[in-house]
N, C-alpha and C positions, 0 to 999 in steps of 0.2 A: 705079524700080518703083513702080506705082500701089498705093494702100492696098488696092484690091480684090484684086490680084494677091499680096500679102503676106499677107492673110487667107486667100486661097484655097489658097496653099502650106502655111500652117499646118493647115488644116482637112484638107487632101489628106493631110499627114503623120499626122494622127490616124486617119484612115480607113485607110491603108496599114497603120498598127501593128495596128489592131483586126482587119484582114482575115488577119492571120498566125496568128491563134487560131481560124479556121473550123473546122478539124477537131476542135476541142474541144466544138463544139456542132452535132453531125450530125443531132440530131432535127427533127422537124417539129413546129411548134407553130401555135396560132390566130393568124391575122393580126389586125390591128385590123379593125373591123367593116366587113363588106362585101368584105373582100379574101381570104376563104378561109383557106387554110393556107400557110405558109412555112416555110423552115429557120430554125432558131433563131438561126444566125449572121447572118442577114439582120436579124432583128429587133433583135440586139445591136448590130450596125453602126449602124443607125438611131438607136437610144438613145444611143450614143457620140457619134455627130454632133450629136444634140440637144443633149447636155451641152456639146461643144465650142462650139457656135453660142451657147449660153448664156452661157458663159464669156467668149468673145470679145465679145459684147454687153455684158457687165458691165464689161469694160475701158474702153467707150465711154460708160459712165453709162446703158446702156440696160437696160430690163428683159428678163425672158424672153419667149420667144414659145411658143405651143402646139406640141406634137409634130406636130399635123396640119399646120403649115406646113413642116416639114421633110419630112414624108410626101409632101406636094405637089411638092416640087422634086425629091425622090428619084425620083418616077414620071416626071419630065421627063428623067431620066438613064437609067432602065431601059431595057435593049436596046441601047444604044450601046456600041461597042467601046472608048470612052474614058469609061465610065461612072464611074470614081472621079474623073476630072478634072472631069467635067461636075457631079456631085453636089457635090463641094467648091466648085466656082464658084457654083453656085446657093446653096449654104449661105452662101458668103461674101457674095452679095448680101443675103441675109435679114440678116446682121450689120449690113451697112452701109446698107440702104435702108429696111428696115422700122422705124417708129417704134413 
């Protein structure tokens, strides 16, 4: 299995675990600048993925990336039936390809 797929699987597991708590965050919160409002669970899952990407990058001796980068790849996955899989894959690419 390629390193990309291994990292993607780990990140997808993190996202799935975070999604189990959605009912604990039903409120609507301000989204990052220019994005209006969003469910609190969506903001939480994005933050969890940012933390996971940072941890995976640290394992490779890489520094953290801005939350904005995770937000960009999240937007590529939004609206797809396989959102979780795409979001995890794009985050894995951030881990491996961004210096």
